[in-house]
VONUVO-451586 format. One record per residue (C-alpha): residue number from 1; residue in three letters; x, y, z. Coordinates in pm, 1 decimal, always signed. Layout:
// residues N
(NUM, "ALA", (X, Y, Z)) ...
// end
This chain:
// residues 242
(1, "MET", (+5610.1, -7740.5, -2225.1)) (2, "GLU", (+5966.2, -7741.2, -2090.7)) (3, "LYS", (+5929.3, -8099.0, -1959.7)) (4, "LEU", (+5783.0, -8207.4, -2292.6)) (5, "LYS", (+6076.2, -8050.1, -2477.4)) (6, "TYR", (+6335.5, -8231.3, -2264.8)) (7, "SER", (+6146.8, -8561.4, -2302.0)) (8, "LYS", (+6169.1, -8523.0, -2681.9)) (9, "GLU", (+6543.1, -8463.4, -2655.6)) (10, "PHE", (+6581.3, -8773.5, -2438.9)) (11, "LEU", (+6386.9, -8988.5, -2686.4)) (12, "LEU", (+6600.0, -8854.0, -2971.2)) (13, "LEU", (+6919.1, -8937.4, -2782.1)) (14, "LEU", (+6786.6, -9285.9, -2710.4)) (15, "PHE", (+6708.3, -9333.6, -3079.9)) (16, "ILE", (+7055.2, -9219.0, -3191.2)) (17, "THR", (+7224.0, -9437.7, -2928.2)) (18, "THR", (+7028.0, -9740.3, -3049.2)) (19, "ILE", (+7136.6, -9673.4, -3408.4)) (20, "LEU", (+7499.8, -9638.1, -3297.0)) (21, "SER", (+7491.7, -9969.1, -3110.0)) (22, "GLN", (+7351.9, -10146.1, -3417.0)) (23, "PHE", (+7625.7, -10002.2, -3639.2)) (24, "VAL", (+7900.5, -10093.1, -3395.4)) (25, "ASN", (+7776.3, -10450.6, -3376.7)) (26, "ALA", (+7733.3, -10481.6, -3754.2)) (27, "GLN", (+8045.8, -10306.3, -3889.4)) (28, "ASN", (+8412.9, -10395.7, -3867.3)) (29, "ASP", (+8555.6, -10063.3, -3990.7)) (30, "VAL", (+8445.4, -9836.9, -3706.7)) (31, "ARG", (+8626.1, -9533.9, -3563.7)) (32, "ILE", (+8558.2, -9301.2, -3274.4)) (33, "SER", (+8692.1, -8946.7, -3287.4)) (34, "VAL", (+8715.4, -8688.6, -3008.5)) (35, "GLN", (+8753.0, -8332.7, -3137.0)) (36, "ILE", (+8781.5, -7981.4, -3000.7)) (37, "ALA", (+8779.8, -7658.4, -3200.2)) (38, "PRO", (+8789.1, -7281.7, -3161.2)) (39, "ILE", (+8496.0, -7125.7, -3348.5)) (40, "LEU", (+8460.8, -6767.1, -3467.7)) (41, "SER", (+8088.6, -6681.6, -3470.6)) (42, "TYR", (+7942.6, -6423.6, -3707.8)) (43, "GLN", (+7582.9, -6329.0, -3635.7)) (44, "ILE", (+7384.5, -6312.5, -3960.5)) (45, "THR", (+7083.5, -6080.9, -3918.6)) (46, "ASP", (+6784.7, -6056.1, -4152.0)) (47, "TYR", (+6613.7, -5718.3, -4101.5)) (48, "GLY", (+6310.3, -5807.8, -4312.3)) (49, "ASP", (+6155.5, -5514.6, -4499.0)) (50, "TYR", (+6392.0, -5261.8, -4339.3)) (51, "SER", (+6672.2, -5157.8, -4575.9)) (52, "SER", (+6897.9, -5007.5, -4308.5)) (53, "ARG", (+7041.9, -5175.7, -4000.9)) (54, "TYR", (+6790.8, -5194.0, -3720.3)) (55, "ASN", (+6855.0, -4924.2, -3462.0)) (56, "ASN", (+7211.8, -4868.4, -3587.4)) (57, "GLU", (+7315.7, -5207.6, -3456.3)) (58, "SER", (+7668.8, -5333.7, -3508.0)) (59, "GLU", (+7795.3, -5681.4, -3424.5)) (60, "THR", (+8149.9, -5794.8, -3344.9)) (61, "PRO", (+8225.2, -6167.6, -3387.6)) (62, "GLN", (+8377.5, -6344.9, -3089.0)) (63, "PHE", (+8566.1, -6669.9, -3033.4)) (64, "GLY", (+8388.2, -6965.2, -2875.1)) (65, "ILE", (+8458.7, -7335.7, -2850.4)) (66, "ARG", (+8314.3, -7658.6, -2988.1)) (67, "SER", (+8375.2, -8013.5, -2864.5)) (68, "GLN", (+8252.5, -8327.4, -3035.0)) (69, "VAL", (+8246.4, -8705.8, -3004.2)) (70, "ARG", (+8195.1, -8869.4, -3344.5)) (71, "PHE", (+8144.4, -9228.4, -3458.2)) (72, "GLU", (+8255.1, -9308.4, -3814.9)) (73, "PHE", (+8146.8, -9609.7, -4019.0)) (74, "ASP", (+8307.2, -9695.0, -4353.4)) (75, "MET", (+8043.6, -9778.1, -4613.1)) (76, "ASP", (+8307.1, -9852.4, -4879.0)) (77, "LYS", (+8658.5, -9737.2, -4973.5)) (78, "TYR", (+8545.2, -9383.4, -5058.6)) (79, "LEU", (+8243.5, -9307.5, -4838.2)) (80, "SER", (+8187.5, -9296.2, -4461.3)) (81, "LEU", (+7888.8, -9218.4, -4238.1)) (82, "ASN", (+7945.7, -9001.9, -3927.9)) (83, "ILE", (+7711.8, -8966.1, -3629.4)) (84, "GLY", (+7799.8, -8785.3, -3308.4)) (85, "PHE", (+7725.8, -8545.4, -3026.2)) (86, "SER", (+7856.0, -8190.1, -2989.3)) (87, "TYR", (+7865.2, -7916.8, -2725.5)) (88, "GLU", (+7914.8, -7558.4, -2842.9)) (89, "ILE", (+7964.5, -7221.4, -2676.3)) (90, "ARG", (+7909.5, -6923.4, -2906.7)) (91, "LYS", (+7969.0, -6561.3, -2813.9)) (92, "ASN", (+7899.5, -6228.9, -2977.0)) (93, "SER", (+7913.8, -5860.6, -2890.3)) (94, "LEU", (+7642.1, -5615.8, -2995.5)) (95, "SER", (+7634.7, -5236.7, -2987.3)) (96, "THR", (+7287.7, -5089.3, -3037.3)) (97, "GLY", (+7176.3, -4727.6, -3033.5)) (98, "MET", (+7159.5, -4397.8, -3216.3)) (99, "LEU", (+7531.7, -4340.8, -3156.8)) (100, "TYR", (+7524.9, -3959.6, -3151.8)) (101, "ASP", (+7608.2, -3696.1, -2892.3)) (102, "THR", (+7304.5, -3526.8, -2732.3)) (103, "SER", (+7494.8, -3347.2, -2457.0)) (104, "GLU", (+7403.2, -3006.5, -2608.7)) (105, "ALA", (+7031.2, -3085.6, -2645.4)) (106, "THR", (+6793.4, -2822.9, -2495.8)) (107, "LEU", (+6477.4, -3034.6, -2495.3)) (108, "PRO", (+6409.6, -3276.6, -2209.4)) (109, "LEU", (+6522.7, -3629.2, -2294.9)) (110, "LEU", (+6349.4, -3957.6, -2219.1)) (111, "ASP", (+6506.1, -4183.7, -1957.7)) (112, "MET", (+6643.0, -4416.6, -2223.6)) (113, "PRO", (+7001.6, -4508.0, -2312.8)) (114, "TYR", (+7144.9, -4361.4, -2630.3)) (115, "ARG", (+7366.9, -4668.9, -2669.6)) (116, "VAL", (+7364.8, -5025.6, -2531.3)) (117, "ASN", (+7663.5, -5261.4, -2545.1)) (118, "SER", (+7580.6, -5627.2, -2487.8)) (119, "GLU", (+7799.5, -5935.3, -2445.3)) (120, "ARG", (+7608.4, -6258.1, -2510.9)) (121, "THR", (+7691.5, -6624.8, -2451.6)) (122, "TYR", (+7497.2, -6913.6, -2606.7)) (123, "LYS", (+7535.7, -7282.9, -2519.0)) (124, "PHE", (+7416.1, -7554.9, -2756.7)) (125, "PHE", (+7386.9, -7931.5, -2760.7)) (126, "GLY", (+7395.2, -8083.9, -3109.4)) (127, "ILE", (+7361.2, -8411.7, -3297.8)) (128, "PRO", (+7562.7, -8394.6, -3623.3)) (129, "ILE", (+7507.7, -8650.6, -3900.4)) (130, "ALA", (+7734.7, -8640.1, -4205.7)) (131, "PHE", (+7898.5, -8820.9, -4495.2)) (132, "SER", (+8272.5, -8812.4, -4560.0)) (133, "VAL", (+8418.3, -8852.7, -4908.3)) (134, "ASN", (+8775.3, -8982.1, -4928.4)) (135, "TYR", (+8992.1, -8805.2, -5186.5)) (136, "PHE", (+9314.4, -8980.6, -5084.3)) (137, "ASN", (+9359.8, -9274.9, -4850.6)) (138, "ASN", (+9664.4, -9490.6, -4780.5)) (139, "SER", (+9819.1, -9655.9, -4476.3)) (140, "LYS", (+9944.6, -9323.3, -4333.8)) (141, "ILE", (+9746.6, -9028.5, -4474.5)) (142, "ARG", (+9376.4, -8978.2, -4540.7)) (143, "ILE", (+9237.4, -8662.7, -4707.2)) (144, "TYR", (+8860.4, -8623.0, -4708.4)) (145, "GLN", (+8569.1, -8380.1, -4712.7)) (146, "THR", (+8267.3, -8391.0, -4482.6)) (147, "PHE", (+7913.4, -8272.6, -4565.0)) (148, "GLY", (+7639.3, -8285.1, -4304.9)) (149, "LEU", (+7345.8, -8153.4, -4106.9)) (150, "GLN", (+7322.8, -8090.7, -3734.0)) (151, "LEU", (+7014.7, -8082.2, -3514.8)) (152, "SER", (+7084.7, -7852.8, -3217.2)) (153, "PHE", (+6910.8, -7740.4, -2900.6)) (154, "LEU", (+6985.0, -7405.6, -2735.0)) (155, "LEU", (+7059.5, -7484.1, -2371.7)) (156, "SER", (+7100.9, -7126.6, -2247.7)) (157, "ALA", (+7128.5, -6769.5, -2374.8)) (158, "GLU", (+7278.5, -6520.0, -2128.1)) (159, "TYR", (+7379.6, -6155.2, -2157.8)) (160, "ASP", (+7565.7, -5877.6, -1975.5)) (161, "SER", (+7484.6, -5526.9, -2095.7)) (162, "GLU", (+7580.3, -5164.5, -2033.1)) (163, "GLY", (+7332.0, -4886.8, -2109.0)) (164, "PHE", (+7482.1, -4539.4, -2163.3)) (165, "TYR", (+7265.8, -4242.6, -2058.0)) (166, "GLU", (+7316.8, -3868.9, -2067.2)) (167, "TYR", (+7532.5, -3701.3, -1802.1)) (168, "ASP", (+7778.7, -3996.1, -1794.6)) (169, "TYR", (+7533.2, -4233.6, -1632.5)) (170, "ILE", (+7582.1, -4608.0, -1702.4)) (171, "ARG", (+7337.3, -4883.4, -1606.0)) (172, "LYS", (+7459.7, -5243.6, -1604.8)) (173, "GLU", (+7228.2, -5543.3, -1637.8)) (174, "SER", (+7258.1, -5922.2, -1659.6)) (175, "GLY", (+7000.2, -6179.6, -1752.6)) (176, "ASN", (+6899.4, -6441.0, -2005.4)) (177, "TYR", (+6674.4, -6500.6, -2305.5)) (178, "ASN", (+6592.7, -6859.2, -2213.0)) (179, "GLU", (+6217.6, -6812.3, -2258.1)) (180, "TYR", (+6273.4, -6722.1, -2624.8)) (181, "LYS", (+6479.6, -7029.3, -2720.8)) (182, "ALA", (+6376.5, -7196.1, -3045.6)) (183, "ASP", (+6256.9, -7554.2, -3005.6)) (184, "TYR", (+6527.0, -7679.3, -3239.6)) (185, "ILE", (+6796.1, -7544.4, -3474.1)) (186, "VAL", (+6906.9, -7704.0, -3800.9)) (187, "SER", (+7255.9, -7627.6, -3933.5)) (188, "GLY", (+7452.7, -7728.5, -4239.5)) (189, "PHE", (+7827.6, -7780.8, -4218.1)) (190, "SER", (+8126.0, -7887.6, -4423.0)) (191, "SER", (+8498.6, -7928.6, -4367.2)) (192, "ILE", (+8815.4, -8045.8, -4538.1)) (193, "GLY", (+9002.7, -8297.4, -4326.6)) (194, "ILE", (+9344.7, -8457.8, -4314.5)) (195, "SER", (+9414.5, -8757.1, -4091.0)) (196, "ARG", (+9761.9, -8885.9, -4005.8)) (197, "ARG", (+9797.5, -9233.6, -3855.4)) (198, "LEU", (+10025.5, -9250.3, -3550.8)) (199, "ASN", (+10007.2, -9628.1, -3529.6)) (200, "GLU", (+9767.4, -9910.8, -3615.0)) (201, "LYS", (+9495.6, -9782.1, -3382.7)) (202, "LEU", (+9546.2, -9407.2, -3336.3)) (203, "ALA", (+9535.7, -9114.5, -3579.4)) (204, "ILE", (+9541.2, -8737.1, -3540.3)) (205, "ASN", (+9315.3, -8528.6, -3763.0)) (206, "LEU", (+9269.7, -8161.8, -3855.7)) (207, "GLU", (+8942.5, -8030.6, -4006.8)) (208, "PRO", (+8897.0, -7660.8, -4097.6)) (209, "GLY", (+8543.7, -7577.8, -4206.6)) (210, "PHE", (+8222.1, -7388.3, -4133.5)) (211, "ILE", (+7877.1, -7426.8, -3975.0)) (212, "TYR", (+7573.6, -7228.3, -4094.0)) (213, "MET", (+7242.2, -7212.8, -3907.5)) (214, "ILE", (+6947.6, -7256.9, -4142.0)) (215, "ASN", (+6680.7, -7131.0, -3902.4)) (216, "GLU", (+6701.2, -6871.0, -3624.7)) (217, "TYR", (+6812.2, -6978.9, -3277.3)) (218, "MET", (+6570.2, -6755.2, -3084.2)) (219, "GLU", (+6207.3, -6665.1, -3140.6)) (220, "MET", (+6163.6, -6314.3, -3000.8)) (221, "PRO", (+5804.4, -6184.8, -3001.8)) (222, "TYR", (+5743.9, -5859.2, -3193.7)) (223, "SER", (+6102.9, -5859.4, -3321.7)) (224, "ARG", (+6160.0, -5726.1, -3674.0)) (225, "LYS", (+6482.9, -5918.0, -3722.5)) (226, "LYS", (+6583.7, -6282.5, -3750.6)) (227, "GLU", (+6922.7, -6395.7, -3621.1)) (228, "ARG", (+7142.0, -6697.1, -3693.3)) (229, "PHE", (+7512.6, -6780.2, -3681.9)) (230, "LEU", (+7782.7, -6852.4, -3938.0)) (231, "ASP", (+8082.0, -7014.3, -3767.4)) (232, "LEU", (+8434.5, -7069.9, -3890.7)) (233, "LYS", (+8602.1, -7359.8, -3711.4)) (234, "VAL", (+8922.3, -7564.3, -3701.4)) (235, "ASP", (+8865.2, -7907.8, -3543.8)) (236, "LEU", (+9164.0, -8087.2, -3394.9)) (237, "GLY", (+9097.1, -8447.0, -3295.3)) (238, "LEU", (+9225.5, -8787.7, -3202.1)) (239, "THR", (+9073.3, -9094.3, -3368.8)) (240, "TYR", (+9073.9, -9451.4, -3240.6)) (241, "ASN", (+9027.8, -9734.2, -3492.3)) (242, "PHE", (+8850.3, -10040.6, -3356.1)) 
// end
């Protein structure tokens, strides 16, 4: 199954590359943009039929990073098509447990932690496709908004955790959730951008926006909850005009 999955990704990349080559050969107004952005990832959790938070779980958003190579093709004066490749590292911190003091308990306790803190790191490869609408465009400044969808693949999901037991005992563990990776993830995104030309060929651009995962990024068996990410991002990039 793993080989089949990677073969599908390779065929998809080949298909996108073929489309890009056709556009480059057919269009005169073509740009390539290289961008990098800090992203603040909020984990959005659906607990299903349970009204309260599952197991008293609390999540703290963490900063990650997103890099992207994007090809832009002007369809007319007001509309552009964008196709690219992205690499994203998302992080989050979870604290799960009953969160109460049992040091005065008289009954024997099970050998289970009363609280677990977990630091998680997720790495994604994505293929974003979007349209950009120009609100203002002259020889120096371009103001636009981008709307798009991204097809992503979870490359790895790793964790480092600390389990807190009675009598000040702490157990540390590391591992991964790679066997539970979803086959694919679909995200919607949008951003407001401003581009400033430096000369005839080069421009610098700034794009604050967000990315929202439509489906969950992991498929955990017997889990009551579904997890996805909402990311706030600020892309900073350099664009080359062919």
